[in-house]
C-alpha positions as CSV (number, residue, x, y, z in Angstrom):
1,M,0.7,-83.4,36.8
2,T,-0.2,-79.8,36.2
3,R,2.4,-77.4,37.4
4,S,2.0,-73.8,38.3
5,L,4.3,-70.7,38.2
6,H,4.6,-67.8,40.5
7,T,7.0,-64.8,40.0
8,L,8.2,-62.6,42.8
9,Q,10.2,-59.3,42.4
10,V,11.5,-57.4,45.4
11,V,13.4,-54.1,45.1
12,A,15.4,-52.2,47.8
13,A,17.0,-48.8,47.3
14,I,20.8,-48.6,47.6
15,P,21.9,-45.3,49.3
16,K,23.5,-43.0,46.8
17,S,26.6,-42.6,49.0
18,F,27.5,-46.3,48.5
19,P,29.2,-47.7,45.4
20,K,27.3,-50.5,43.6
21,E,30.4,-52.7,43.8
22,A,30.0,-53.0,47.6
23,F,26.6,-54.6,47.1
24,I,27.8,-56.9,44.2
25,A,30.6,-58.1,46.5
26,A,28.0,-58.8,49.3
27,L,25.9,-60.9,46.8
28,H,29.0,-62.8,45.7
29,D,29.3,-63.8,49.4
30,H,26.4,-66.3,49.1
31,E,26.0,-66.6,52.9
32,N,24.4,-63.1,52.8
33,V,21.5,-64.2,50.7
34,I,21.3,-67.7,52.2
35,M,21.3,-66.9,55.9
36,L,19.3,-63.6,55.6
37,Q,16.3,-65.7,54.4
38,E,14.2,-66.1,57.6
39,L,13.4,-69.9,57.2
40,T,17.1,-70.9,56.7
41,T,18.6,-72.8,59.7
42,G,21.9,-73.7,58.1
43,Y,23.9,-74.6,55.0
44,K,27.0,-76.3,53.8
45,E,28.9,-76.4,50.5
46,I,28.6,-79.6,48.5
47,D,30.1,-80.9,45.3
48,T,28.7,-79.4,42.1
49,T,27.5,-82.0,39.6
50,S,27.7,-81.7,35.9
51,S,23.9,-81.7,35.6
52,D,23.8,-78.2,37.1
53,S,25.6,-76.8,34.1
54,T,22.9,-78.1,31.7
55,D,20.2,-75.9,33.2
56,T,19.5,-73.0,30.9
57,H,19.2,-70.6,33.8
58,F,23.0,-70.6,34.2
59,S,25.6,-69.4,31.7
60,H,28.8,-71.2,31.0
61,D,30.8,-68.0,31.7
62,N,31.2,-68.4,35.5
63,P,31.7,-71.4,37.9
64,M,28.8,-72.6,40.0
65,V,28.8,-73.3,43.7
66,K,26.3,-75.8,45.2
67,Y,25.0,-75.8,48.8
68,E,22.8,-78.0,50.9
69,I,20.4,-75.6,52.6
70,S,18.3,-76.5,55.6
71,E,15.1,-74.7,56.4
72,S,12.4,-74.9,59.0
73,V,9.1,-74.4,57.1
74,I,5.9,-73.6,59.0
75,I,3.2,-76.1,58.0
76,I,0.6,-75.2,60.6
77,P,0.8,-71.6,61.9
78,G,0.3,-70.8,65.6
79,V,1.3,-74.2,67.1
80,G,5.0,-73.5,67.7
81,N,7.7,-76.0,66.8
82,S,5.1,-78.9,66.3
83,G,3.8,-76.9,63.3
84,K,7.2,-76.8,61.6
85,Y,8.7,-79.2,59.1
86,N,12.5,-79.3,58.5
87,I,13.7,-79.7,55.0
88,T,17.1,-79.9,53.3
89,F,17.6,-79.3,49.6
90,P,20.3,-78.5,47.1
91,A,20.8,-75.0,45.7
92,T,23.2,-73.8,43.1
93,F,24.6,-70.3,42.9
94,Q,26.5,-68.6,40.1
95,N,28.1,-65.1,40.4
96,T,27.3,-62.7,37.6
97,P,28.9,-59.3,36.8
98,N,26.0,-57.5,38.6
99,G,25.0,-60.1,41.3
100,V,24.2,-63.8,41.6
101,K,21.8,-66.3,40.1
102,F,20.4,-69.2,42.0
103,M,18.4,-72.4,41.5
104,A,17.0,-74.6,44.3
105,Q,15.2,-78.0,44.0
106,A,13.1,-78.3,47.2
107,T,10.9,-81.1,48.6
108,G,7.8,-82.0,46.6
109,G,9.0,-81.0,43.2
110,V,9.3,-77.3,44.1
111,T,11.9,-75.5,41.8
112,L,13.0,-72.0,42.5
113,R,15.0,-70.0,39.9
114,G,16.1,-66.4,40.2
115,G,18.8,-64.0,41.2
116,Y,19.8,-60.9,43.1
117,F,21.1,-58.1,41.0
118,V,22.3,-54.5,41.3
119,E,20.5,-52.5,38.7
120,R,19.9,-48.9,37.7
121,A,17.2,-47.3,39.9
122,D,15.5,-45.6,36.9
123,L,14.4,-49.0,35.7
124,Y,12.0,-49.2,38.7
125,H,9.3,-46.7,39.2
126,Q,8.1,-47.7,42.6
127,V,11.2,-47.7,44.8
128,N,10.9,-46.6,48.4
129,S,13.8,-44.6,49.5
130,E,14.4,-42.5,52.6
131,E,16.5,-40.3,50.5
132,G,13.5,-39.2,48.4
133,P,12.6,-39.6,44.7
134,G,15.5,-39.3,42.3
135,M,18.0,-39.5,45.1
136,I,19.2,-43.0,44.3
137,N,21.2,-44.4,41.4
138,W,21.1,-48.2,42.1
139,V,18.7,-50.7,43.5
140,L,19.1,-54.3,44.7
141,V,16.5,-56.5,43.0
142,E,15.5,-60.1,43.6
143,K,13.8,-61.7,40.7
144,A,12.5,-65.3,41.4
145,T,10.1,-67.8,39.8
146,V,8.9,-70.8,41.7
147,E,7.3,-73.8,39.9
148,C,5.5,-76.6,41.6
149,H,2.3,-78.7,41.5
150,W,-0.8,-76.4,41.3
151,A,-2.2,-77.8,44.6
152,L,1.0,-76.8,46.5
153,M,1.2,-73.3,45.0
154,P,-0.9,-71.4,47.5
155,F,1.3,-72.7,50.4
156,V,4.5,-72.3,48.4
157,R,3.6,-68.8,47.2
158,H,2.8,-67.7,50.8
159,S,6.0,-69.2,52.2
160,M,8.2,-67.8,49.4
161,T,6.8,-64.3,49.7
162,K,7.2,-64.2,53.5
163,A,10.7,-65.7,53.4
164,H,12.0,-63.5,50.5
165,E,10.3,-60.2,51.1
166,N,13.0,-58.7,53.3
167,I,16.2,-60.2,51.9
168,C,17.2,-57.3,49.6
169,R,16.5,-54.8,52.4
170,L,18.5,-56.9,54.9
171,V,21.5,-57.1,52.4
172,V,21.4,-53.3,52.0
173,E,21.3,-52.8,55.8
174,K,24.2,-55.3,56.3
175,V,26.4,-53.5,53.8
176,V,25.6,-50.1,55.2
177,A,26.2,-51.3,58.8
178,G,29.4,-52.9,57.8
179,A,30.7,-49.7,56.2
180,A,29.8,-47.8,59.4
181,K,32.0,-50.1,61.4
182,E,35.1,-49.6,59.1
183,P,37.7,-47.2,60.4
184,L,38.0,-43.9,58.6
């Protein structure tokens, strides 16, 4: 079986007035990156198995948390709910000093590995910011690689890109909105 890889990177500017720690804390609350993904319909924490710790994507420095995630994937666009397929799959998350790593094993042999990280803005040349060039110090970055059978890749790539393209921006908006609600 020939497998294919696709890599996705999404970058969102963090307003200069916000400390990077606020965004790292938001990433360590895994619900933020799970439920802000538009296909997700629910999740629950499940037991972590020892096999998760053998994947080289994860380090042995921090504990892992495993979830069962439910998604409604569009198989046939434009036909409403009859064109959707509900899937449930395990996903493992591990907090890191600058964000969170994840790995998911979805239906059909689809494996997704990646993470969300707060990184220096000067590492990224094409960052859109309402504050203007040079006006940000930090960015929120999702780096993900999906692997699956080559015949599934066009569908998986399209679904992955659509589902993940806004998560970083939505996390930034959520942290900023939450700070606005805090009393002075």
